[in-house]
C-alpha distance (Angstrom), angle and dihedral (degrees) to the residues before:
residue distance angle dihedral
M1 . . .
N2 3.82 . .
I3 3.83 121.7 .
Y4 3.80 114.3 -168.4
G5 3.76 100.8 173.0
I6 3.75 129.9 -114.1
H7 3.80 96.5 -52.4
G8 3.80 100.0 49.1
T9 3.75 123.9 -127.6
Q10 3.79 97.4 -51.2
G11 3.81 100.3 47.8
V12 3.78 126.4 -123.1
A13 3.80 99.2 -35.6
A14 3.70 116.8 17.9
P15 3.85 114.1 -150.9
R16 3.78 112.0 -101.7
R17 3.76 128.6 -174.8
A18 3.77 120.1 -119.8
E19 3.84 91.2 -122.7
M20 3.76 91.6 56.6
L21 3.83 91.9 49.8
K22 3.78 91.9 49.4
R23 3.82 91.5 49.1
E24 3.76 93.4 47.7
T25 3.76 100.5 42.7
G26 3.79 103.6 22.7
V27 3.79 88.6 -131.5
E28 3.81 119.6 131.7
T29 3.79 111.4 -124.7
K30 3.78 124.4 -143.3
S31 3.78 115.2 -100.8
N32 3.77 125.7 -134.4
V33 3.77 91.8 -119.1
A34 3.77 111.0 127.2
Q35 3.81 114.9 -112.0
R36 3.75 122.5 -137.0
D37 3.78 126.9 -138.1
E38 3.71 117.3 -139.7
M39 3.77 130.7 -165.9
Q40 3.83 129.3 -173.9
I41 3.74 120.2 -148.6
S42 3.79 133.4 176.7
A43 3.80 123.6 -108.5
Q44 3.82 88.5 -108.6
Q45 3.74 92.3 53.9
A46 3.79 91.3 47.1
E47 3.81 90.4 50.8
A48 3.78 92.8 48.4
A49 3.82 91.6 48.6
Q50 3.80 91.4 48.4
S51 3.81 91.0 49.7
A52 3.82 91.8 49.3
N53 3.75 91.5 48.3
A54 3.83 92.2 50.6
A55 3.83 90.8 48.2
A56 3.78 91.7 51.1
F57 3.76 92.2 46.8
N58 3.81 92.0 51.5
A59 3.79 96.4 43.1
S60 3.77 116.9 103.4
E61 3.79 114.8 -136.7
I62 3.82 92.6 -167.4
R63 3.74 114.2 90.3
L64 3.75 99.9 -151.0
D65 3.81 92.8 -172.5
L66 3.79 90.7 59.1
V67 3.78 93.9 42.4
N68 3.83 90.5 52.6
R69 3.83 93.8 46.6
I70 3.81 91.7 50.7
R71 3.85 92.6 46.7
S72 3.80 90.0 52.5
E73 3.84 92.2 47.2
I74 3.83 90.3 49.8
A75 3.84 90.9 48.0
A76 3.88 89.9 50.2
G77 3.78 91.7 46.1
T78 3.79 94.6 -120.2
Y79 3.77 100.7 106.9
Y80 3.78 98.5 79.9
S81 3.82 114.5 63.3
D82 3.77 137.7 163.0
E83 3.76 89.4 -113.9
K84 3.84 92.4 56.0
F85 3.83 90.3 45.7
E86 3.83 91.2 53.3
I87 3.83 91.5 48.2
A88 3.87 90.8 50.3
L89 3.82 91.5 48.0
G90 3.77 91.9 49.2
R91 3.85 91.7 50.4
M92 3.76 90.7 47.2
F93 3.79 93.6 53.3
D94 3.78 92.5 42.8
S95 3.82 89.3 56.9
F96 3.82 89.3 61.8
E97 3.81 93.3 59.1
């Protein structure tokens, strides 16, 4: 007498090949081939997207006027103040709530 336990000899889910499942059930299985998403847009939408992309690419996110002002304030010793420190501490503690 052989006792294999509650799950049989192969465990809970024995590995089965897709061809065997198709043959036994007659149901087509999904393949592992990657699917591709497609989207159709008009020429006007494509032009608008291209224009927005070019504008974003050419835009500078660095505000040189602000950077230069802060650099000069740091050099002069006027950038750091008790008021700014208190504001920073308040924001830091508020972020923990």
